[in-house]
N, C-alpha and C positions, 0 to 999 in steps of 0.2 A: 589451608594457613593457621599453621601453629600457632601458640603465643610464644610471646616472647621468653615468657622463665621455660619454657618448653625448649626453646628452640636453644636454649642456656643451659640446657639440661645435662646432665656431664654422665649422667647414670645412662640416658636414652641411648638406643643400637640408632637409629640414625642419627645421633652427631657421631657415631663417632666412623670410622674407617672399613668400608667393607673391601677386605682381597679374594686372595681363591676360598682357600680355607676356613676363614672365620672374619676376625672385626678386630680393630691394634682400636683402642679405649685411649683419652685425652694424656694420659702419663705414659704412654708406648706401650703399654705392653698387649699379648697377641691373647687374644681368645678366643680357642680352638674348638668347632665340632667335638660335643660331648654325645650327645643319646635327641635318642626321638621320642616324645611324648602323647599320648593320644588322652585324649579327656571327653567324658563325658558326663550331658551335662540333660537333662531335658530332655530327654532326643535329638540331640543333637553331639553329632564328633568332631571335635577341635585336633588338628595335627597339631603342634610347635616344633620344631630344632632349635634344641636346645647349647646353646654356647656358655664354655667356662674357662675363667683365665687360675692355670699353676698355681701362681702363689701372686696375692696383692700383697705380702707385706713388704712396710716401709715406703708401702701410696700415700707421698702427700692429697689426693686429690678419692681419699678411701670414705672419707665424708661426707662429699660432695654429692661422690657415682653411687656410692653404697646405698639401698632406701633402708632406711630408721637402721641406723647405721650405729653404735652408742662403742666406743671407745674401749670402757671398760672388758663390756659380754664380749666381742664380734672382734678380736681381734684378730684370728685367723678368717678371719669368711674370708671368701676370693667371690669375684664381682660371675653372678650367675644373668643370662639374656635368654630370655623366651621368644621365637619367633614364626608369627602362626603369619605364613608370605599369604594361605590364602584367603585372610582374613582382612591382609594389609591390601592386595591385589581388586578382595569387592571395594574398602570404601576408596580408596582411588576412582574405580569407575565409579563411584558414584558418585563424589567430588568431580568430576569431568562430566554430569549428567545433568548435573546441582549448575555448574557454569557454562552451558551450554545454549545453546540459542530457546531453543523448548524450556528448559530445566527455569530461564529463570521466564519466561512465558506462565508457567506456575510456577505456584507457591500452596502449601498446609495452613487452612489455617488452626489456631488454637483444639478447635476441632476433630483433625481430621482431612475436613473436607477439601478436594481443591477446589482455587478458584482461579479465574484467570486475572491476568495482569498483565493486558501488554496496552502502553498505553501509545504505542502508534497506531495498533488497530483502532483502537474508539474514535481515534481522531479523526484518520480515515474515515469510517464512516459515519464520521460529523461532520466530516466537509464534501461525504459523497449526497446525502443529508441534504444541505445546508445546498449544493447545485443545483440537486432535484426539484426543492423551494424554489430557488431564483428560474429553474427554467419554467416549471408552471406558472409562474407571479408575471415572468415574457405573455406565456399564451395567453391568459387571460386581459394582460391591459393592451393584446392586440384588437 
């Protein structure tokens, strides 16, 4: 679940309309595929699809859309977005796992250890124990 600020951020590509060959921004301008960038950091390779707008001049939403935009310095600056599809797929899969029944069953404490959190299972064990004690008491009372 994204924060309200993220959901309302015009500059995020997730808040833009996806079309066949690019994205449509909040002002209705098209960002088209520009290039593929590959970066390596700490032994990992990341691939980004880069989309850009040809002309953002005269856009009323430029201040909200462009990151760290300064009207005096960046009048000719156009919108560019970089998308790592593999990272997005991994994040989505991770979110689904966390929200699954098994993911809810396990949580990680502040030290990185797994702890079981299943109150229904604990309750069932307590009920079984209570039933066993009741059965034993019946046997001894006879």
